[in-house]
Structure formats: C-alpha cells, structure tokens
C-alpha positions in Angstrom: -9.0 -9.9 -8.1 -9.5 -10.0 -11.8 -9.7 -6.8 -13.9 -12.3 -6.4 -16.6 -13.0 -3.6 -19.1 -14.7 -1.3 -16.6 -14.8 -3.2 -13.4 -12.8 -5.5 -11.2 -14.1 -8.8 -9.8 -13.1 -9.5 -6.2 -13.3 -13.1 -5.0 -13.6 -13.5 -1.3 -11.9 -16.5 0.2 -12.6 -18.0 3.7 -9.3 -19.3 5.2 -9.4 -22.0 7.8 -6.4 -23.7 9.6 -6.5 -26.7 7.2 -8.3 -25.4 4.1 -9.6 -22.5 2.0 -13.0 -22.1 0.5 -14.4 -19.7 -2.1 -17.0 -17.3 -0.8 -19.1 -14.8 -2.8 -17.5 -12.7 -5.5 -18.5 -9.1 -6.3 -17.7 -6.4 -8.8 -16.1 -3.0 -8.0 -16.3 -0.2 -10.6 -12.8 0.6 -12.0 -9.8 -1.3 -13.3 -7.5 -2.4 -10.5 -4.5 -4.8 -10.4 -3.3 -4.7 -6.8 -5.0 -5.2 -3.5 -4.2 -5.0 0.2 -6.6 -6.4 2.9 -6.6 -6.0 6.7 -9.2 -6.3 9.4 -12.3 -6.1 7.2 -10.8 -3.4 4.9 -9.7 -3.7 1.3 -7.7 -1.2 -0.8 -7.7 -1.8 -4.5 -5.2 0.2 -6.7 -4.6 0.5 -10.4 -2.1 2.7 -12.3 -3.6 6.0 -11.1 -6.8 5.0 -9.1 -7.5 3.8 -5.6 -10.7 2.4 -4.0 -11.2 1.8 -0.3 -13.8 -0.8 0.7 -15.1 -2.0 4.1 -17.1 -4.9 5.2 -19.7 -5.0 8.0 -19.5 -8.0 10.4 -20.9 -11.0 8.7 -21.7 -9.2 5.4 -21.1 -11.2 2.2 -20.0 -8.2 0.1 -17.9 -5.1 0.7 -19.0 -1.5 0.3 -16.9 1.2 -1.5 -16.3 3.9 1.0 -14.1 6.2 -1.0 -12.2 6.5 -4.2 -9.4 8.6 -5.6 -7.9 9.3 -9.0 -4.3 10.6 -9.1 -3.6 12.8 -12.2 0.1 13.2 -11.6 1.1 10.0 -9.9 1.4 6.3 -10.8 0.7 4.2 -7.7 3.4 1.7 -6.6 2.3 0.0 -3.4 -0.3 0.5 -0.6 -0.6 -0.4 3.1 -3.5 -0.1 5.5 -3.3 1.0 9.2 -6.0 1.6 11.8 -6.2 5.3 10.9 -4.9 5.7 7.4 -4.1 4.4 3.9 -0.5 4.7 3.0 0.7 4.9 -0.6 4.0 5.0 -2.5 3.8 6.6 -5.9 6.0 8.0 -8.6 5.6 11.1 -10.8 6.4 11.3 -14.6 10.1 11.8 -13.8 10.1 8.6 -11.6 10.5 10.6 -8.4 9.1 8.7 -5.4 6.6 10.0 -2.9 5.0 8.6 0.3 1.4 9.7 0.9 -0.8 9.5 4.0 -4.5 9.3 3.0 -7.5 9.7 5.2 -10.2 7.1 5.2 -13.1 9.5 4.5 -16.4 8.8 2.8 -16.3 10.0 -0.8 -12.8 10.9 -2.0 -9.8 9.7 -0.1 -8.0 13.0 0.9 -4.3 13.4 1.2 -3.4 14.3 4.8 0.4 14.5 4.3 3.2 13.5 2.0 7.0 13.5 1.7 9.5 12.9 -1.1 11.3 9.6 -1.1 14.9 9.2 -2.2 13.8 6.2 -4.4 11.0 4.9 -6.5 8.9 3.4 -3.7 8.4 -0.1 -5.2 7.2 -1.7 -2.0 5.7 -0.5 1.3 4.9 -2.0 4.7 3.5 -0.3 7.9 2.8 -1.0 11.5 1.2 1.5 14.0 2.6 4.9 13.0 5.8 3.6 11.3 6.3 2.6 7.7 9.2 1.3 5.6 9.4 2.0 1.9 12.0 0.4 -0.4 13.1 1.1 -3.9 15.9 2.1 -6.3 17.3 5.6 -6.3 18.0 7.6 -9.4 21.7 6.6 -9.2 20.8 2.9 -9.1 21.2 2.2 -5.3 18.7 0.0 -3.5 17.4 2.0 -0.5 15.0 1.5 2.5 13.4 4.5 4.1 11.8 4.3 7.6 9.0 6.9 7.9 7.2 8.1 11.1 3.7 9.3 10.4 2.5 9.7 14.0 1.4 13.2 12.8 -0.3 12.3 9.5 -0.1 15.9 8.1 3.7 15.9 8.5 5.3 12.5 8.0 9.0 12.4 8.6 11.9 10.3 7.4 13.4 8.6 10.5 16.3 7.0 8.6 17.4 6.0 5.1 19.8 3.1 4.5 21.3 1.2 1.6 20.0 -2.4 1.4 20.4 -5.6 -0.5 20.4 -5.5 -4.3 17.1 -5.8 -6.2 14.9 -5.1 -3.1 11.3 -5.4 -4.2 9.4 -6.6 -1.1 9.2 -5.6 2.5 7.4 -6.7 5.7 7.4 -5.1 9.1 6.8 -6.7 12.5 7.5 -5.0 15.8 11.1 -3.6 15.6 12.2 -5.7 12.6 11.7 -5.4 8.9 12.4 -8.2 6.4 13.5 -7.1 2.9 13.5 -9.4 -0.1 15.4 -9.0 -3.3 18.4 -10.9 -4.4 18.3 -12.6 -1.0 16.8 -11.6 2.3 17.9 -8.9 4.7 16.6 -8.3 8.3 16.8 -4.7 9.4 16.4 -3.6 13.0 14.2 -0.5 13.3 
C-alpha cells in the first residue's frame, strides 16, 4: 500500500510457488498505513480510520464494504477472522483496548470490547482466540490471551509476562510465537 494525500493505492500481487507478479492496482479513499489480508478480505488502517474490503472470485479489484472512524482511539494492530475484524487500540492516555468489530455493510460496528493491561502493539487471532502483546504502564512486556467466542463479551483467558521488547505475534493451533529481543514460543 502507498498513502497519498486523500487516498491509498493498493497494489495486488499474485504469488506463485517460484515467483511473484504484479496485478492491477487500485485506489481506496482515505489515508492508510497498515494492512491485513486473509481469504479475499483486506483491512486497511490509519491512525484513526479503518476500511474493510472484499473481493469477488476472479475480480481484479476489491470493493469497500465498510469503514469506521474512531474519534477517541489510535489504532495499533488488526486481525481478520471468518466472523469479525479484531483491533487493538489506545486512547489519549495510552490505555490499551481490544475491540471486536462486525463486518457489516456501511459502518463497521463494535460488537464488544475489553481493556488491555498493555498498549496492544501487536495482535494475532485464530478461530475465536486472540493474543495481544504490548508494554504495560509500568514498563513490563505482556501477552494477553483473549477468548471472543461471544463477540459481545470478549474475555481475558490469561495474561503473562513475556520477552523484552515484544512487538510481533503469530498464532497457530495451540502455540503463539512472540518476537522482540529474541523469540518466545508460548503454549496456549
């Protein structure tokens, strides 16, 4: 993605086992600097804005299905699941939040949210479980495992102190890989 003054250019790329090839590029209204793609879906985020796009089978461009502007939050990271868009965000006091958003046409509505014990710098999700990582107000690096099987009432399953400088997380089955000043593998 490449941000402009009033729009963001998205460059589609076809990936093959032995090569990559540029496909068509298209513009999306709004200024975005972060993206997450999964199964024909794309979420673009900027400091306080989010756009959810989908692609029909074989279509060369994507269609904006919904957007959202957050007046009181700065968006940190985003993940896409089959049923929801998940976001970590901070408020003006750097307090972290985890939001479950519906994939509705029009505006992307908040289904549920919880406070995080950290700034939610990175997020990963699988099925109805997410892991958010970040730094707490007292300087500790923390991972929070969240169950959002009931989207209107996500719950913290566990919180643990993790490796220093954690800034990236990936989840697969019952394991999470955290990266910071080294790697840490956590059993979920």
